[in-house]
C-alpha positions as CSV (number, residue, x, y, z in Angstrom):
1,M,-36.6,-9.0,-20.5
2,I,-33.5,-8.8,-18.0
3,A,-34.4,-9.7,-14.5
4,E,-33.8,-6.6,-11.9
5,R,-30.7,-7.4,-9.6
6,R,-32.0,-8.2,-6.6
7,R,-31.8,-5.1,-4.1
8,T,-30.2,-6.0,-0.2
9,E,-30.9,-2.6,1.5
10,P,-33.2,0.3,0.7
11,R,-32.6,2.6,-1.9
12,V,-30.8,6.1,-0.9
13,P,-31.4,8.1,-4.1
14,H,-29.6,11.3,-3.0
15,P,-27.0,10.0,-0.3
16,R,-25.0,13.0,1.7
17,V,-21.5,12.1,0.6
18,I,-18.4,13.4,2.7
19,V,-14.9,12.8,1.3
20,T,-11.8,13.8,3.9
21,R,-9.2,14.6,1.3
22,E,-8.7,16.3,-1.8
23,L,-9.5,13.8,-4.7
24,P,-8.7,14.7,-8.8
25,D,-11.1,17.3,-9.9
26,T,-12.8,14.6,-12.3
27,V,-13.5,12.6,-9.7
28,M,-14.9,15.4,-7.0
29,D,-17.0,16.9,-9.8
30,R,-18.4,13.6,-10.5
31,L,-19.3,13.2,-6.7
32,E,-20.9,16.4,-6.4
33,A,-22.8,15.8,-9.6
34,L,-24.3,12.7,-8.6
35,F,-24.6,13.0,-4.6
36,D,-25.0,15.7,-2.1
37,A,-21.3,15.6,-1.8
38,A,-19.0,17.8,0.4
39,N,-15.6,17.8,-1.1
40,N,-12.4,18.4,0.7
41,R,-11.1,21.1,-2.0
42,G,-8.4,22.6,0.3
43,D,-7.0,18.9,1.3
44,Q,-6.2,20.1,5.0
45,A,-6.6,17.0,6.6
46,M,-9.7,16.5,9.1
47,T,-8.9,16.8,12.7
48,R,-10.3,14.0,14.9
49,E,-13.1,16.3,15.8
50,E,-13.8,17.0,12.1
51,L,-13.8,13.4,11.3
52,A,-16.4,12.5,14.1
53,A,-18.8,15.5,13.1
54,A,-18.6,14.2,9.3
55,A,-19.2,10.4,10.7
56,A,-22.6,12.4,12.6
57,E,-23.8,14.0,9.4
58,C,-23.7,11.8,6.5
59,D,-24.7,8.5,5.0
60,V,-21.4,7.7,3.0
61,L,-18.0,8.8,4.5
62,V,-15.3,8.6,2.1
63,P,-11.7,8.5,4.1
64,T,-8.2,7.7,3.0
65,V,-5.3,5.7,4.2
66,T,-4.4,8.9,6.5
67,D,-7.7,8.9,8.5
68,T,-8.4,6.9,11.4
69,I,-11.7,5.3,11.4
70,D,-11.3,3.8,14.9
71,A,-14.0,1.9,17.1
72,E,-14.5,4.9,18.9
73,L,-15.2,7.0,16.1
74,I,-17.6,4.6,14.8
75,A,-19.7,4.1,17.7
76,S,-20.3,7.8,17.8
77,A,-21.5,8.4,14.2
78,G,-24.7,9.5,13.6
79,P,-27.6,6.5,12.7
80,R,-27.0,7.4,9.1
81,L,-24.0,6.6,8.1
82,K,-24.4,3.3,6.6
83,L,-21.3,3.4,4.2
84,I,-17.5,3.9,4.7
85,A,-16.0,3.6,0.7
86,N,-12.7,3.7,1.5
87,F,-10.5,5.4,-1.3
88,G,-7.6,3.2,-1.3
89,A,-7.2,-0.7,-1.2
90,G,-6.0,-1.1,2.4
91,V,-8.2,-0.7,5.6
92,N,-6.0,-1.2,8.0
93,H,-6.9,2.2,9.1
94,I,-10.6,1.3,9.5
95,D,-12.0,-0.8,12.5
96,L,-13.8,-3.5,10.3
97,R,-15.2,-5.2,13.6
98,A,-16.9,-2.1,15.0
99,A,-18.0,-1.1,11.5
100,R,-19.8,-4.6,11.3
101,A,-21.1,-4.3,14.7
102,R,-23.1,-0.9,13.7
103,G,-24.2,-2.4,10.3
104,I,-22.0,0.0,8.4
105,I,-20.7,-1.6,5.0
106,V,-16.9,-0.8,4.3
107,T,-15.9,-1.1,0.7
108,N,-12.2,-0.7,-1.0
109,T,-10.9,0.1,-4.3
110,P,-9.0,-3.3,-5.2
111,G,-6.5,-3.6,-8.1
112,V,-6.6,-0.1,-9.8
113,L,-2.9,0.5,-7.8
114,T,-1.4,-2.5,-8.7
115,E,0.5,-1.8,-11.7
116,D,1.6,1.8,-10.5
117,T,3.0,0.4,-6.8
118,A,4.8,-2.2,-9.0
119,D,6.4,0.4,-10.8
120,L,7.6,1.9,-7.8
121,T,8.9,-1.1,-6.2
122,M,10.9,-2.3,-9.6
123,A,12.3,1.2,-9.4
124,L,13.8,0.7,-5.7
125,I,15.0,-2.6,-6.6
126,V,17.4,-1.3,-9.2
127,S,18.1,2.3,-7.3
128,V,19.1,0.9,-4.3
129,P,21.7,-1.7,-5.4
130,R,23.0,0.4,-8.1
131,R,23.2,3.5,-5.8
132,L,21.3,5.5,-7.9
133,A,20.0,8.1,-5.3
134,E,23.7,8.6,-4.2
135,G,24.8,9.2,-7.8
136,E,22.1,11.9,-8.1
137,K,23.3,13.6,-4.9
138,L,26.6,13.2,-6.0
139,V,26.3,15.2,-9.4
140,R,24.1,17.8,-7.8
141,S,26.7,18.6,-4.9
142,G,29.2,19.6,-7.6
143,A,31.8,17.4,-5.9
144,W,31.7,14.7,-8.7
145,T,35.3,14.8,-10.6
146,G,34.4,12.8,-13.7
147,W,34.3,8.9,-14.4
148,S,36.7,6.6,-12.8
149,P,36.9,3.0,-12.8
150,G,36.0,2.3,-9.0
151,G,33.3,5.5,-9.1
152,M,30.2,4.5,-7.5
153,L,30.2,1.1,-7.7
154,G,26.6,-0.9,-7.1
155,H,25.5,-4.3,-7.6
156,R,24.0,-5.9,-10.6
157,I,20.4,-7.7,-9.9
158,G,20.6,-9.8,-12.6
159,G,20.9,-13.5,-11.5
160,K,19.9,-12.4,-8.2
161,A,17.1,-14.2,-6.0
162,L,14.2,-11.9,-5.2
163,G,11.7,-13.1,-2.1
164,I,8.3,-11.6,-2.4
165,V,6.6,-11.5,0.8
166,G,3.1,-11.8,-0.1
167,M,2.0,-12.8,-3.8
168,G,-1.4,-11.1,-4.3
169,R,-2.0,-8.5,-6.9
170,I,0.8,-6.4,-6.4
171,G,3.3,-9.2,-5.6
172,Q,3.0,-10.8,-8.9
173,A,3.1,-7.8,-10.7
174,V,6.7,-6.9,-9.4
175,A,7.6,-10.9,-10.0
176,R,6.8,-10.0,-13.7
177,R,9.0,-7.2,-13.8
178,A,11.5,-8.6,-11.8
179,R,11.8,-11.8,-13.9
180,A,12.3,-9.4,-17.2
181,F,15.7,-8.0,-15.4
182,G,16.4,-11.5,-14.7
183,L,16.1,-12.2,-11.0
184,G,14.9,-15.6,-9.9
185,I,11.6,-15.2,-8.2
186,H,11.0,-16.9,-4.8
187,Y,8.0,-16.2,-2.5
188,H,6.3,-17.0,0.7
189,N,2.5,-16.5,1.2
190,R,-0.2,-18.3,3.4
191,H,-1.6,-20.2,0.3
192,R,0.3,-21.4,-2.7
193,L,-0.2,-19.9,-6.3
194,P,-1.9,-22.3,-8.8
195,G,0.7,-24.2,-10.8
196,V,0.3,-22.2,-14.1
197,V,0.7,-19.4,-12.5
198,E,3.9,-20.4,-11.0
199,A,4.9,-21.2,-14.3
200,E,4.4,-18.2,-15.9
201,L,6.3,-16.2,-13.2
202,G,9.0,-19.0,-12.6
203,A,8.4,-18.6,-9.1
204,T,9.2,-21.1,-6.6
205,W,7.3,-21.0,-3.1
206,H,8.7,-21.2,0.3
207,P,6.1,-22.3,2.6
208,D,8.7,-21.2,5.8
209,L,9.1,-17.7,5.5
210,D,12.6,-17.9,7.6
211,A,13.8,-20.4,5.1
212,M,13.3,-18.2,2.1
213,L,14.8,-15.1,3.8
214,Q,18.0,-16.7,4.2
215,A,18.1,-17.8,0.5
216,V,17.5,-14.2,-1.3
217,D,19.5,-11.2,-2.3
218,V,16.5,-8.8,-2.2
219,L,13.6,-8.8,-0.3
220,T,10.5,-6.8,-1.2
221,I,7.1,-6.6,1.1
222,H,3.7,-6.6,-0.5
223,T,1.4,-8.2,2.1
224,P,-1.5,-6.1,3.9
225,R,-0.7,-4.8,7.3
226,N,-2.8,-6.8,10.1
227,A,-2.5,-8.2,12.9
228,D,-0.8,-11.5,11.3
229,S,1.7,-9.0,9.7
230,E,2.6,-6.4,12.5
231,N,6.5,-6.9,12.8
232,L,6.5,-9.6,10.4
233,I,9.9,-9.1,9.4
234,D,11.3,-8.6,12.9
235,R,14.7,-8.5,14.7
236,R,14.8,-12.0,14.7
237,R,14.0,-12.0,11.0
238,I,16.0,-9.1,9.7
239,G,19.2,-11.3,11.4
240,L,18.1,-14.0,8.8
241,L,19.0,-12.1,6.1
242,Q,22.4,-12.2,4.5
243,A,24.5,-8.7,4.7
244,H,24.4,-8.2,1.3
245,V,20.7,-8.0,1.2
246,H,18.6,-5.0,0.0
247,L,15.3,-4.7,1.5
248,I,12.2,-3.1,-0.1
249,N,9.0,-2.0,1.3
250,T,6.3,-0.3,-0.5
251,S,3.4,-1.9,1.4
252,R,2.9,-0.5,4.7
253,G,5.0,0.7,7.7
254,G,5.0,-1.5,10.7
255,I,5.4,-4.7,8.8
256,V,9.0,-4.0,9.2
257,D,10.7,-3.5,12.6
258,E,12.0,-0.3,11.5
259,E,14.4,-0.1,15.1
260,A,16.1,-3.3,14.1
261,L,16.1,-2.3,10.4
262,V,18.1,0.5,11.3
263,D,20.6,-1.3,13.6
264,A,21.2,-3.5,10.6
265,L,21.9,-0.9,8.5
266,Q,24.1,1.1,10.8
267,A,26.0,-1.6,11.6
268,G,26.8,-3.6,7.9
269,R,24.4,-6.3,8.5
270,L,22.2,-5.4,5.5
271,A,23.6,-3.8,2.2
272,G,20.7,-1.2,2.0
273,A,17.0,-0.4,1.8
274,G,14.4,1.3,-0.5
275,L,11.3,2.6,1.5
276,D,8.0,4.1,0.3
277,V,6.4,3.7,4.0
278,W,7.3,4.3,7.7
279,R,5.1,3.3,10.8
280,H,4.9,7.1,11.8
281,E,4.6,8.9,8.9
282,P,5.2,11.4,7.8
283,E,7.4,11.2,10.8
284,I,10.7,9.3,9.6
285,D,13.6,8.4,12.3
286,P,16.5,10.8,11.4
287,R,19.0,7.9,11.6
288,L,17.3,6.6,8.4
289,L,17.8,10.2,6.9
290,A,21.3,9.9,7.4
291,L,22.3,6.7,6.0
292,P,23.4,6.8,2.4
293,N,22.3,3.3,1.3
294,V,18.7,4.2,1.9
295,V,16.8,5.4,-1.0
296,M,13.3,6.8,0.5
297,T,10.2,8.3,-1.2
298,P,7.2,9.7,0.1
299,H,4.6,7.0,-0.1
300,M,4.3,7.7,-3.9
301,G,3.6,3.9,-4.6
302,S,0.4,4.7,-5.9
303,A,0.9,8.3,-6.9
304,T,-0.2,8.6,-10.7
305,Y,-2.9,10.7,-12.1
306,E,-4.1,7.6,-13.7
307,G,-4.5,5.6,-10.9
308,R,-6.1,8.3,-8.2
309,I,-8.7,8.6,-11.2
310,A,-9.7,4.9,-11.2
311,T,-9.6,4.8,-7.5
312,G,-12.2,7.6,-7.4
313,E,-14.1,5.7,-10.0
314,K,-14.5,3.0,-7.8
315,V,-15.3,4.8,-5.0
316,I,-18.3,6.4,-6.9
317,A,-19.7,2.9,-8.4
318,N,-19.5,1.6,-5.0
319,I,-21.4,4.6,-3.6
320,R,-24.0,4.4,-6.7
321,M,-24.6,0.4,-6.2
322,W,-25.4,1.0,-2.4
323,A,-27.4,3.7,-3.1
324,D,-29.4,2.1,-5.4
325,G,-30.1,-0.8,-3.0
326,H,-27.2,-3.4,-4.0
327,R,-24.4,-5.1,-2.6
328,P,-21.5,-2.7,-3.5
329,P,-19.1,-4.8,-5.7
330,D,-16.2,-4.0,-3.5
331,Q,-17.2,-4.9,-0.2
332,V,-14.9,-5.9,2.6
333,L,-15.8,-9.0,3.7
334,E,-15.3,-10.8,7.2
335,G,-11.9,-12.3,7.4
336,W,-10.5,-9.5,4.8
337,A,-6.5,-9.5,5.0
């Protein structure tokens, strides 16, 4: 007979679960079937007051990246709140220290969006140097007069050096795609990958980020946003990039200094950028909107039906395990980054 898995908390057989944003119907239906769940089926983002009211009355709060779960909100939460089951992998919008101080477990959903985000990243790596967005706008404008030898010239990516900042799941998935396109793979990470992984990816580790920045033709960001990565690619480091470099960010706004990025793009010190995230999204610096050499997408790196459903399934699994008195499989631990 298989021994029952050791329980870590008292069972909560039918927890009150409040979800802050509209999720796929299959996920919401499942939540309502399993728990005492209140889903946000209208998808109107909760106000600060509504978030506080939700935290005061539920056992489990399911926020997303658009919700700021800071120390003040956690401190005002009711005694019932014991689990914050985040819908998404990033948790920089949740004050983990404050949650730990209140004995609130925080979970996330790692891994399920890796391939989707890597796909979009690779699309930007191709589209920015090849000027695909500019070409599409030209065709729609009606101003295109036909093929010419000098029309819409861009740059090939094969044979170029790709620099990856952050070589976790997504960084490695991007590397696999980029290698198939003929790019050389360079990466900066706090810890070097095992030799077998480097060999598989054809990747060269740069312990010094500054040195890598000076050696690449395309730079892509795949590090979480935290105290260490805030403005990691700042004005000084942007100045280390060569003028022909294209910068891609599908990670988080705030890792790249937007003011410095705009200045470099306007001055021709960078060739272009592909951006899926911004510091103050959905607000975007109007100077970026005016630049033809910037391809912008609306934080859609993880926006696939399959990815959203898989994320919801992880949320449900974390809640079920916790409600049954066990440690959730995706608990965010001390020192997460």
